[in-house]
MITIMAR-685049 format. One record per residue (C-alpha): residue number from 1; y, x, z; residue in three letters. Coordinates in Angstrom, 2 decimals, padded with zeros to 5 digits. Each point is the difference from the previous one (the first is absolute). Last residue first. Layout:
N
   seq        py        px        pz   type
   NUM         Y         X         Z    ALA
...
This chain:
407
   seq        py        px        pz   type
   407   -009.98    049.10   -037.63    ARG
   406   -000.71   -000.79    003.63    LYS
   405   -001.51   -003.38    000.81    ALA
   404    002.11   -002.27    002.18    LYS
   403   -001.16   -000.42    003.57    PRO
   402   -001.49   -003.38    000.84    LYS
   401    002.32   -002.25    001.99    GLU
   400   -000.42   -001.03    003.62    GLU
   399    000.95    003.46    001.15    SER
   398   -001.12    002.07    002.96    LEU
   397    001.73    003.36    000.47    GLU
   396    002.44   -001.49    002.48    ARG
   395   -002.70   -000.05    002.67    PRO
   394    000.83   -002.56    002.71    VAL
   393   -001.92    001.00    003.14    LEU
   392    000.82   -002.04    003.09    THR
   391   -000.19    002.16    003.11    THR
   390   -002.49   -000.74    002.78    THR
   389   -002.55    002.59   -001.02    ALA
   388    002.58    002.70   -000.53    GLU
   387    000.89    000.67   -003.62    ALA
   386   -002.54    000.15   -002.80    PRO
   385    000.72    002.33   -002.93    THR
   384   -000.58   -001.72   -003.32    VAL
   383   -002.36    000.73   -002.88    SER
   382   -000.06   -002.38   -002.96    VAL
   381   -003.18   -000.31   -002.04    GLU
   380    000.12   -002.14   -003.13    GLY
   379    002.89   -001.90   -001.44    VAL
   378   -001.48   -003.12   -001.63    GLY
   377   -001.68   -001.06    003.22    PRO
   376    001.25    002.10    002.94    VAL
   375   -002.59    002.17    001.77    PHE
   374    001.72    001.15    003.17    ALA
   373   -000.62    003.45    001.44    THR
   372    001.01    000.85    003.55    VAL
   371    001.19    003.48    000.77    THR
   370    000.09    002.35    002.99    LYS
   369   -002.82   -001.62    001.99    VAL
   368   -000.83    001.43    003.41    PRO
   367   -003.77    000.61    000.51    GLU
   366   -002.80   -002.08    001.45    ARG
   365    001.24   -003.35   -001.35    LEU
   364   -001.47   -002.78    002.14    ASN
   363    002.16   -002.81   -001.38    ASN
   362    001.98   -000.39   -003.22    PHE
   361    002.51   -002.87   -000.32    VAL
   360    001.72   -001.68   -002.94    TYR
   359    002.84   -002.51   -000.42    LEU
   358    001.26   -001.07   -003.44    GLY
   357    000.89   -003.51    001.20    ASP
   356   -002.99   -001.66   -001.66    GLY
   355   -002.35    002.61    001.48    ASP
   354   -000.37    003.60   -001.12    THR
   353   -003.50    001.19   -000.86    THR
   352   -002.05    002.71    001.71    THR
   351   -001.49    003.42   -000.75    GLU
   350   -001.13    002.86    002.22    LYS
   349   -000.83    003.57   -000.97    ASP
   348    003.48    001.32    000.59    GLY
   347    002.37   -002.96   -000.16    ALA
   346   -000.56   -002.31   -002.97    ARG
   345    001.81   -003.25   -000.95    VAL
   344   -001.25   -002.76   -002.33    MET
   343    002.43   -002.73   -000.99    ILE
   342    000.04   -003.52    001.41    PHE
   341    003.77   -000.39    000.39    ALA
   340    002.72    002.49   -000.85    ALA
   339    002.60   -002.17    001.74    PRO
   338    003.12   -000.88   -002.04    LYS
   337    003.02    001.95    001.21    GLY
   336    001.34    000.66   -003.50    SER
   335   -000.97    003.67    000.39    PRO
   334   -003.64   -001.10    000.40    TYR
   333   -001.51   -000.22    003.45    ALA
   332   -002.64    001.78    002.06    LEU
   331   -000.30   -000.49    003.75    ARG
   330   -001.35    002.31    002.62    GLY
   329   -002.96    001.01    002.10    SER
   328   -001.67    003.17    001.23    VAL
   327   -002.56    000.15    002.82    THR
   326   -001.37    003.22    001.47    ILE
   325   -003.34    000.64    001.72    LEU
   324    000.10    002.62    002.76    GLN
   323   -003.20    001.99    000.40    LYS
   322   -001.40    001.31    003.27    ARG
   321   -002.14   -003.04    000.82    GLY
   320    001.63   -002.89   -001.79    LEU
   319    003.60   -000.05    001.22    ASP
   318    001.82   -002.73   -001.91    LEU
   317    003.61    000.56   -000.99    LEU
   316    002.97   -002.38   -000.40    GLN
   315   -000.82   -001.85    003.21    GLY
   314    000.66   -003.71    000.62    GLU
   313   -002.98   -001.35   -001.94    GLY
   312   -001.23    001.87   -003.03    LEU
   311   -000.31   -002.56   -002.82    ALA
   310    002.29   -002.71    001.36    ALA
   309    002.41    002.69    001.13    GLU
   308    000.24    001.38   -003.55    ARG
   307    000.58   -003.41   -001.58    LEU
   306    002.63   -000.94    002.59    GLU
   305    001.79    003.33   -000.50    LYS
   304   -000.03   -000.46   -003.78    VAL
   303    001.34   -003.55    000.35    ARG
   302    002.75    001.19    002.36    GLU
   301    001.08    002.66   -002.47    ALA
   300    000.09   -002.53   -002.83    ASP
   299    001.92   -002.60    001.98    GLY
   298   -001.77   -002.79    001.86    LEU
   297    000.50   -003.63   -001.03    ALA
   296    001.91   -002.30    002.37    THR
   295   -001.75   -003.11    001.29    LEU
   294    001.81   -003.36    000.10    THR
   293   -001.10   -002.66    002.48    VAL
   292    000.92   -003.70   -000.23    GLY
   291   -001.18   -001.50    003.26    LEU
   290   -000.58   -003.66    000.82    PRO
   289    001.38   -000.53    003.55    GLU
   288   -002.05   -002.73    001.71    LEU
   287    002.15   -002.15    002.31    LEU
   286   -000.78   -003.20   -001.93    ASP
   285   -003.67    000.71    000.70    PRO
   284    000.64   -001.15    003.57    ARG
   283   -003.27   -001.56    001.22    GLY
   282   -001.32    003.21    001.51    ALA
   281    002.70    002.55    000.78    PRO
   280    001.76    001.92   -002.78    PRO
   279   -000.71    003.71   -000.59    VAL
   278    003.34    001.83   -000.35    ASN
   277    000.45    002.85   -002.46    THR
   276    000.64    003.75   -000.02    PRO
   275   -000.48    002.00   -003.25    VAL
   274   -001.42    003.53   -000.22    GLU
   273   -000.15    001.75   -003.38    LEU
   272   -002.19    002.82   -001.36    THR
   271    001.52    001.52   -003.13    LYS
   270   -001.79   -000.78   -003.25    TYR
   269   -002.46    001.89   -002.23    GLY
   268   -003.04   -001.14    001.95    SER
   267    000.72   -003.24    001.80    LEU
   266    000.81   -000.60    003.67    ARG
   265    001.91   -002.82    001.74    PHE
   264    000.29   -000.08    003.79    THR
   263    000.73   -003.31    001.77    LEU
   262    001.80   -000.03    003.35    THR
   261   -000.36   -002.81    002.50    ILE
   260    002.26   -002.41    001.91    ARG
   259   -002.04   -002.51    001.95    ARG
   258   -002.28   -003.02   -000.43    ALA
   257   -003.52    001.41    000.07    PRO
   256   -001.59    000.61   -003.42    LEU
   255   -002.13   -002.85   -001.31    ASN
   254   -000.02    000.69   -003.74    LEU
   253    001.64    002.75   -002.05    PHE
   252    001.31   -000.37   -003.57    HIS
   251    000.42    001.95   -003.23    PHE
   250    001.36   -000.70   -003.49    PHE
   249    000.58    002.67   -002.69    GLY
   248   -001.14   -002.33   -002.78    LYS
   247   -003.27    001.86   -000.55    GLU
   246   -000.71   -000.20    003.73    ASP
   245    001.65    002.01    002.77    THR
   244   -002.28    001.78    002.44    ARG
   243   -000.74   -000.83    003.63    VAL
   242   -000.20    002.08    003.16    THR
   241   -000.70   -001.24    003.52    LYS
   240   -000.92    002.07    003.04    GLU
   239    003.16   -001.01    001.79    PHE
   238    002.82    002.14    001.41    GLY
   237    001.63    000.40   -003.39    LYS
   236   -000.89   -002.78   -002.45    ALA
   235   -001.15    001.95   -003.05    GLU
   234    000.71   -000.84   -003.65    VAL
   233   -001.89    002.04   -002.61    ALA
   232    001.50   -000.61   -003.45    VAL
   231   -002.74   -000.88   -002.50    GLY
   230    002.22   -001.92   -002.42    ALA
   229    003.69    000.68   -000.54    LEU
   228    002.37   -002.64   -001.41    THR
   227    002.58    001.21   -002.51    LYS
   226    003.58   -000.37    001.24    GLY
   225    001.27    003.24   -001.51    GLU
   224    000.07    001.75    003.38    GLN
   223   -003.65   -000.83    000.60    ASP
   222   -001.20   -003.30    001.41    CYS
   221   -001.82   -001.28    003.12    VAL
   220   -000.24   -003.73    000.75    VAL
   219   -000.08   -001.67    003.40    GLY
   218   -001.98   -001.33    002.92    ALA
   217   -000.16    000.17    003.79    ALA
   216   -001.66   -002.18    002.65    SER
   215   -001.75   -002.62   -002.13    VAL
   214   -001.86   -002.33    002.35    ARG
   213   -003.49   -000.74    001.25    THR
   212   -000.36   -001.33    003.55    THR
   211    000.39   -003.68   -000.87    SER
   210   -002.09    000.39   -003.14    VAL
   209   -003.28   -000.52    001.83    THR
   208   -003.16    001.99   -000.72    LEU
   207   -003.21   -002.01   -000.10    PRO
   206   -002.07   -000.57    003.15    ARG
   205   -003.41   -001.27   -001.17    ASN
   204   -001.02    003.33   -001.53    PRO
   203    000.94    001.94    003.15    GLY
   202    003.20    001.14    001.69    ASN
   201    000.46    003.06   -002.22    PRO
   200   -000.38   -002.08   -003.19    PRO
   199   -003.23    000.80   -001.88    VAL
   198   -000.04    001.85   -003.29    GLY
   197    002.16    000.19   -003.10    VAL
   196    003.68   -000.88    000.05    GLY
   195    002.77   -002.04   -001.56    LEU
   194    003.10   -001.08    001.93    ALA
   193    002.85   -002.19   -001.25    LEU
   192    002.96   -000.28    002.37    VAL
   191    002.84   -002.52   -000.13    ALA
   190    002.84    000.11    002.48    GLU
   189    003.13   -002.09    000.56    LYS
   188   -000.60   -002.63   -002.64    VAL
   187    003.17   -002.09   -000.03    ILE
   186   -000.38   -003.77   -000.20    ARG
   185    001.38   -001.55   -003.17    THR
   184    002.72   -002.64   -000.39    VAL
   183    000.73   -001.31   -003.49    SER
   182    003.50   -001.10   -000.95    THR
   181    000.25   -002.55   -002.80    GLU
   180    002.14    000.64   -003.04    PHE
   179    003.04   -002.12   -000.91    PRO
   178    002.43    002.89    000.53    ASN
   177    003.36   -000.37   -001.70    PHE
   176    002.61    002.73    000.02    SER
   175    003.49   -000.54   -001.44    ALA
   174    001.96    000.96   -003.12    THR
   173    003.22   -002.05   -000.31    ALA
   172    001.34   -000.07   -003.57    ILE
   171    003.47   -001.49   -000.46    LEU
   170    001.57   -001.16   -003.29    GLY
   169    003.65   -000.99    000.34    LEU
   168    001.50   -003.06   -001.66    THR
   167    003.16   -001.22   -001.74    PRO
   166   -000.60   -003.44   -001.56    ARG
   165   -002.14   -001.43   -002.81    LEU
   164   -000.39   -003.78   -000.01    ARG
   163   -003.14   -001.56    001.41    GLY
   162   -003.34   -001.14   -001.34    GLY
   161   -002.03    002.54    001.97    LEU
   160   -001.65    001.23   -003.18    ALA
   159    003.43    000.45   -001.60    GLN
   158    001.18    001.93    003.01    TRP
   157   -003.00    002.34   -000.32    LEU
   156    000.61    000.45   -003.72    ARG
   155    003.60    000.99    000.72    ALA
   154   -001.13    002.41    002.74    PRO
   153   -002.16    002.07   -002.42    ASP
   152   -000.90    003.39    001.55    ARG
   151   -000.09   -001.23    003.58    HIS
   150   -003.74   -000.29    000.77    ALA
   149   -000.84    003.18   -001.92    GLU
   148    002.36    002.12    002.09    GLN
   147    001.47    002.69   -002.27    ASP
   146    003.54   -001.41    000.23    PRO
   145    000.35    000.61    003.78    GLN
   144    002.50   -002.34    001.68    ALA
   143   -001.33    000.44    003.56    ILE
   142   -003.03    001.85    001.39    SER
   141   -001.13   -000.48    003.60    LEU
   140   -003.04    001.57    001.68    LEU
   139   -001.47   -001.77    003.03    VAL
   138   -001.49    002.35    002.61    GLY
   137   -003.50    001.49    000.16    ASN
   136    000.46    001.30    003.56    ASP
   135    001.68   -003.30    000.95    ALA
   134   -003.25   -001.92   -000.51    GLU
   133   -000.11   -001.28    003.59    GLU
   132    003.75   -000.70   -000.24    GLN
   131   -000.93   -002.43   -002.75    MET
   130   -001.37   -002.44    002.58    LYS
   129    003.15    000.22    002.10    GLU
   128    002.24   -000.59   -003.01    THR
   127    001.74    002.97   -001.58    LEU
   126    003.78    000.36    000.36    TYR
   125   -000.07    002.86    002.52    ARG
   124   -002.53    001.83   -002.21    ALA
   123    002.58    000.59   -002.72    PRO
   122   -001.10   -001.21   -003.46    LEU
   121   -000.43    003.17   -002.02    VAL
   120    002.42    000.89   -002.82    ALA
   119    002.67   -001.69    002.10    SER
   118    003.50    001.07   -001.07    ARG
   117   -000.54   -001.37   -003.52    LEU
   116   -001.25   -003.25    001.54    PHE
   115    003.13   -000.62    002.06    VAL
   114    002.32    001.13   -002.82    GLY
   113   -001.50   -002.53   -002.43    LEU
   112    000.55   -002.78    002.54    VAL
   111    003.67    000.99    000.38    ASP
   110    000.42    000.06   -003.78    THR
   109   -001.55   -003.49   -000.32    LEU
   108    002.48   -001.28    002.59    LEU
   107    002.88    001.53   -001.96    ARG
   106   -001.31   -001.46   -003.26    HIS
   105   -000.36   -003.42    001.60    GLU
   104    003.60    000.07    001.24    ALA
   103    001.20    001.19   -003.44    SER
   102   -001.85   -002.87   -001.69    PRO
   101    001.93   -002.71    001.95    GLU
   100   -001.95   -003.26   -000.11    ASP
    99   -001.51    000.32    003.44    GLY
    98   -001.63    003.07    001.58    ALA
    97   -003.62   -000.09   -001.18    HIS
    96   -002.11    003.12   -000.40    VAL
    95   -003.08    000.84   -002.09    THR
    94   -002.89    002.38    000.66    ILE
    93   -003.21   -000.16   -002.09    LEU
    92   -002.78    001.43    002.12    TYR
    91   -003.05    002.04   -001.13    ALA
    90   -002.61    000.74    002.68    LEU
    89   -001.89    003.23   -000.81    ASP
    88   -003.19    000.09    002.06    LEU
    87   -001.63    002.96    001.77    ARG
    86   -003.68   -000.16    000.98    ILE
    85   -001.11    000.62    003.56    PRO
    84   -002.46    002.81    000.87    ALA
    83   -003.53   -001.22    000.60    ARG
    82   -001.13   -000.68    003.53    ARG
    81   -001.83    001.76    002.82    ARG
    80    000.21   -000.63    003.75    ALA
    79   -001.75    002.55    002.23    VAL
    78   -002.02   -000.71    003.11    THR
    77   -000.99    001.77    003.24    GLU
    76    002.94    002.33    000.61    ASP
    75    001.38   -002.24    002.78    ASN
    74    003.49   -000.05   -001.53    ALA
    73   -001.02   -001.18   -003.47    ASN
    72   -000.38    002.23   -003.04    ARG
    71    001.81   -001.03   -003.19    GLU
    70   -001.43    000.62   -003.45    ALA
    69    001.80   -000.59   -003.31    LEU
    68   -002.08    000.12   -003.17    VAL
    67    001.34    001.33   -003.31    ARG
    66   -002.10   -000.81   -003.07    GLU
    65    002.97    000.29   -002.37    HIS
    64    003.49   -000.15    001.48    GLU
    63    002.12   -002.02   -002.45    ARG
    62    003.69    000.97   -000.10    LEU
    61    000.43    000.10   -003.80    ARG
    60   -002.01   -003.24   -000.13    THR
    59    002.88   -001.91    001.59    ALA
    58   -001.88   -003.32   -000.11    GLU
    57    001.82   -002.99   -001.48    ARG
    56    002.20   -002.88    001.19    VAL
    55    002.68   -001.66   -002.18    ASP
    54    002.59   -002.79    000.43    HIS
    53    001.30    000.27    003.56    LEU
    52    003.49   -001.57    000.03    TYR
    51    002.48    001.68    002.34    LEU
    50    003.10   -002.17    000.55    ASN
    49    003.19    001.13    001.67    ILE
    48    002.52   -002.54    001.31    GLY
    47    003.59   -001.16    000.16    PRO
    46    000.25   -003.42    001.74    ARG
    45   -000.22   -003.48   -001.50    LYS
    44   -003.18    000.82   -001.92    PRO
    43   -000.27   -001.28   -003.59    PRO
    42   -002.73   -002.64   -000.42    HIS
    41   -001.10   -000.05   -003.63    GLN
    40    000.92    003.64   -000.54    GLU
    39   -001.52    000.97    003.36    LEU
    38   -003.29   -001.61   -000.99    THR
    37    000.14    001.72   -003.40    THR
    36    000.11    003.41    001.69    PRO
    35   -003.44   -000.61    001.63    PRO
    34    000.40    000.38    003.78    LEU
    33   -000.27    003.05    002.32    PHE
    32    003.11   -000.45    002.14    THR
    31    002.52    002.13    001.93    VAL
    30    002.92   -002.20    001.14    GLN
    29   -002.21   -001.92    002.44    GLU
    28   -000.51    003.26    001.98    ALA
    27    003.64    000.04    001.05    SER
    26    003.09    002.21   -000.52    ALA
    25    000.46    000.71   -003.71    ILE
    24    003.76   -000.10   -000.83    VAL
    23    000.74    003.69    000.54    ASN
    22    003.68    000.92   -000.14    GLY
    21   -000.64    003.56    001.23    GLU
    20   -003.66    000.98   -000.33    ILE
    19   -002.00    000.68    003.20    ARG
    18   -001.33   -003.56    000.17    SER
    17   -001.48    000.52   -003.49    MET
    16   -002.39    002.62    001.40    GLU
    15   -001.58   -002.15    002.71    GLY
    14   -000.13   -003.26   -001.93    LEU
    13   -001.33    001.68   -003.14    LEU
    12   -002.66    001.99    001.87    LEU
    11   -001.01   -003.05    002.06    GLN
    10   -000.53   -002.02   -003.18    ARG
     9   -002.02    002.82   -001.57    LEU
     8   -002.24    000.11    003.09    SER
     7   -000.48   -003.79   -000.17    GLU
     6   -001.10    000.15   -003.62    ASP
     5   -002.30    002.97    000.67    VAL
     4   -001.74   -001.98    002.74    GLU
     3   -000.28   -002.98   -002.38    HIS
     2   -001.81    002.28   -002.46    ILE
     1   -002.50    001.30    002.60    MET
């Protein structure tokens, strides 16, 4: 990997320096990667740029913890998995040589500085063929930055090299390195676990096969706040199949014919919803469309109507002989809007208790009811006038606070 970065840096310098007027760097031999002392002992005859690699360390700021890359092959039968590459900071010490004239070296050093300042990322056109495969990660370039640990004390570095101090540039090239092996795994297209009691339909010696068992439709049902709903009845229209969601809101159907079907979702207190979906053919579980279904809660008036119809059926009155039995229902709430839940309510000679939403219903009343009496803890009896059976009743007389004693 390091030699690939070296060659890419050489191509960057050759390509970009050729665009500078008066450029003296024209061939690959003029860009070297030697120890600076070697060039001092054997000065080059032509102007040149030297990049000496003196420090390699992981760029921990870019580490991708526990990430695994997966690539599916064309025939959809295997998947290649490997760990994400690590990123390495390669620290180069850049020096230039242009004869004995300092001004010529300073100009060449300035041109090199400009090349790297204009290239925060090493352009893909200068990457080697092997590094082109990692072009998505790129090679980051940072030049003359004082906070780089590898370049904080250049004098000490020159002393360690045994050479004399000269103008230098500190370059950090951050590149990907992946030494991890790639594992190839076959894709499991379908896996079915069946548990049952009794004898298989084809006899005790003919167990069920999994080839004809497949998931046809599946999904999760939630409310408008994203909370999963258990016990939702899910019906596949046109088939005599109904399932209910589990405690996590999940449902699934098995072995429906491959076609477009409609699923109906029902749960007390929520609006009925129909959702179309496609049943994949056998052997193509990749075509399964996992559903995310959201049910909308009924309003107060709709809840009262649902409660009344559940008790009486479609009619508002029942004809028992010559007597008509009346039903009255409604909802009680405090002025703040909080439901008056689980309090006793009386209508005529009948009593009931509101549910968690403050809903109540009276069935089989033989006479019209003019008032409904609610027994509010801490307040006492509160009489309210019921509206029509399907109208939400919000008595303003109710209060969540105890009345103050009169002086």
